[in-house]
N, C-alpha and C positions, 0 to 999 in steps of 0.2 A: 430119887434122881433130882438133882438140882436143876432149876430152870434159869436159863440165862437169856436176857433180852439183848440182842445185838442191834444197835442202831447205827446203820452204815449205808451210805448212798452209793458207794462204788461197788458195782456188781461183782467184780473179780475178788475184791477183799471180802465181801459178804459171803460169797460162795466158798472161798477157801477157809475162812474162819468157821463158818457154820458147819461145814463138813468135818473139820478137825475136832471141833468141840463135841459134835455128835458121836464121833468115833471114841472119844474119851468118856462117853456115857451121859453127857448133859442133854437135857431137853433144850432146844434153841428156838426162841421166838425171834422174828426179824421185823424191823421197821426200817423204812428207807428215807425217812426224814424226821426231824425233831418233833414235830406235832404228833406223828404216828407213835413215836417213842414215848411221849408223855401219855397218850391215850392207852397204849398197851401196858405201861407201867401201872396204871390205875386199874385196868380191867383184869390183868393177869398176875399182878404182884409177883414179879420174878424174884429170885434169890440174889441176883446180881445183874448189873447192867454194864455193857461195854458200849461207850458213847463216843462216836466220831464227833469231833468238834466242828468240822466244816461241813455242815448239812444244809440242804435246801429247805424251804418253807419256814422252818424255825431252826436256828443253829444250835449246836450242842451246848453252848454256854447257857442260852435261854431255857432249853429243854431241861438241863440239869437244875437250874434255879427253880423251875416249876415243880419238878419231881421232889426236890428237897424241901420245897415250901408246902407240900401237901402232906397232911398228917398220916395218911394211909401209906405213903411211899417214902417218907423222909428217911427211914432207916435202911433202905435198900442201898448196898454199896455200889458206887459208880466208879468205873475205871475209864478215864479219858483215853481215847486213842486219837493221836494227832500226828500229822506229818510236820507240824510246826515244832521244831526242836531248838528254838532259839532261847537265849537267856530270858527268864521271866515267864515263859509259857507254862512250866510246871506250876509255879505259884499262881498264875492266872486261873488254871484249871482247878486247883485246890480252893481258891477264893470263890469260884463259881459254885462250889459244893461237891466237887469230885473227891472221892476218897483216895484215889491213886491216879497215876498217869503212866502211859506207855507210848512209845513213839512208833511211827510207821516208817519203813515197812516193819510189820510185826515180827518179832522174834518169838515164835510160838512157845518154846520151853519157858522163857522168862515170863510171858503173859500167863501161861498155865500155872506157874508157881504163884503168881499174884492172885489169880482166881482161887486157887486152892487155899491160900492163906485166909482170904475173906470168907470162904465157905466152911472152913473148919471150926 
């Protein structure tokens, strides 16, 4: 069973995504801010990370840079989740180290396809 770290501060998004991912058979770890996300990525070494970019304490941009800068976690695929869907945001996420990008509100079948691609 693949382990997914969901880094999301919005309780409704967190609840919806974690329930749907668990129903699909994934083990889901949850962090509510970027600093927790970095810590959990190191201690739990998930198979994939879903990273909200607008987070408290440490934003998703910085959390991603730290995870990708750490030898133990740099190979973990990170999919950015962001409500920012303006021109250049995808490139900004990829430049921070994210491996892919998806917009909010999350279209679950599309996100699931991306997750499965990275985990296969």
